[in-house]
N, C-alpha and C positions, 0 to 999 in steps of 0.2 A: 673243430673246437672240441676241447675235452669236457668231461663231466664237471670238473671243478669250475670251469668258466660259467656254465649254465647255473650251477648252484650259487655262485657269487651274484649273478644277475638277479636271480629269483629272490635271494636274501635281501639284496639292495632294494628291489621293488617293494617287498613286504615292509621293510623298515621305513621307506619313504611314505608308503601308504599309511602306516601307523602314525607317523609324525604329522602328516597332513590332517588325518582324522582327529587327532588330539588337539591340534591347533584350531581346527574348525569348531570342535566342541567347546573349547574355551571361549571362542569368539561369540558363540551364540548362547552360552550359558548365562541366564539372567542373574544379575547381582542382587543380593538381598536389599530391598528398599529401606531407606531410612524413614522412620515415621514422619509424616508431614506435620503432625501435631500430637498432643496427648490430652487425655481427659482423666480427671481424678475425682474421687469422692474422699472427703476427709472430715475430721471432727476435732474440735478443741477438747483434748483429753481431760483438762482440768475442770471443764464445765460439768462433767459427770460426777466429780467428787464434791461439788459445792453444796447441794446437788443441783443438777440441771441437765440440759442436753444441748447438742450442737450438731449441725450438718452443713457442709460446704461442698459446692461443685466448682471445679476449676478447669479451664482449658489453657494449655500452653501451646503457642504457635511455633513454627519452625524458627522464627527470628528471635525466640526467647521471651517474647511478651506473654504475660499470663493474665487472664481475667478470671475473677472468682466472685461468687455470690453465696451468701449463707444465711442461716436462721438459727436462733438459739434462745436459751433461757437459763438463768442462774440466780442463785442466792448471792447477794453481794457480801464478800467476806468482811467481818467486823474490823479486820486490820485496816481495810481501806476506808472505813467510816470513822475510825477513832481519831484521825487527823483533822476532822472537821471541827470548827471553833465551838459549836454548840453541842458536841457529842456528850460531854459530861452532864449537861442539863437534860438532854433528850434521850440518851442511850439509843441512838438510831438503829433500826433494822430495816433493810431494804432488799427488794427483789426486782431484778430486771425481768419483768414478765414476758418480754419479747425483745430480741435484738436482731436487727438486719445488718448484714455486713456486705459492703462492696469493696473490691480490692483490685488494683492493677499494679503488677510488679514486672520487673525484668529479671529473668533467671540467667545469670552470666554464663553458666555452662549448658544452658538449654534444657529441653525436656528429658525426662527419664534419667537424669544424672544428678550426682551430688553437686552442691555448690551454693553460693550466695545468691540471694534475691533481694532487690530493693525496689521500693515503689511507694504508692499512695494508698490510703485507706479511709473509708467513710463508714461510720456507724450511726444507726438510728435506733434508739431504745425507748422503752416504756417502763418507767420506774414506779413501783409502789413503795412509798416511804412510810414507816410506822414508828410510833413511840408509845410504848406501854406506860412509861413514866408520865407522859403528857396526856395519855388517853385519847389518841387520835391518829389519823393517817391521811395521806394525800397521794395524788398521782401527778406525774409530770413526764414530759418527753425531752430527754437530753439528746443532743447530737454531737458528734465528734468527727473531725477531719484532720488528717496529718500524714506523717511518713511512717513507714514500717520497714523492718529488716528481718530476714529469716535465713536459716542455713539448712539445706536439705541433706539428710543422710538416708540413702537407700539401703535397705536390708533385703538383699535379693533384687530381682528385676522390678517388681511392682510395689512392694511395701516400702513406705518411707516414714520418717519421723523428722520433725524440725522444731527447734525452739524459735519463738518469734517475739519481737519487741516492737513497740510503737510509741510515738510521741505525738499527742494530738491537741488541737484547740477545741475546747468544749463550750457549749452554750445550751440554754434551755429554750426549746422551740415553743412549747406551750405547757400549760398546767401551773400548779402552785407548789413551790418548794417549802412552804411553811406549814407547820402543825401547831395549832393553838397559839399562833403568833410567833412561834420560834422558828427561825429560818434555817434551812439546810443550805449551806453555801457550796455550789458546784464549782470546783476548781476550773479556772479558765484554761490552764495548761496542765498536762499531766502525762506520765508514762504508764504503760501497761504491758503485760507480757503473758505468755502462755506456752504450751507445748501442743502441737498438732500431730496427728497420725493420719495416714491415708493410703490409698491404693491407686496406682496410676497405670493407665493403658495407653499404648501407642495407637495412633489412627493412621 
């Protein structure tokens, strides 16, 4: 046998060995894991301009279900108070001294992604209602339950922003909504909206 024969055999063995090693490496190379869930911290950006504060923690599961709970405080905008029947008489001013929010939604595109989310929302608030014209104030606890929709926009991998709207059934759990005999009428049904920003991590 000549030298070319041995050279061909050796080259073939080296090539075969290289292909086998490459295939074996690909077979055992671990694939990057998709996060099983995500956790996020976020805030209602508009609450800080009213002024007030807001903080929310949420968890999104692999199946797209999201659970969130939050706490906040804000001065009620006069625009929301002017529609009340007795506003011209009382010139209401109101503060939500505390608000607790519970939310369960479904994110159609899942965690860590842009997309629509729909679900239910519950709010428990503590209002302080004042009227300088009437010379008095009162406190009461309104509650709200309804449906909510939002759309997530991720800026980079973790930071996101979303506009949110809700339509709720409202009622007064306890307290007095009247000041000096003039009643503040809490609307039974009503819309609300805001803009949230947050930071999301995969788990």
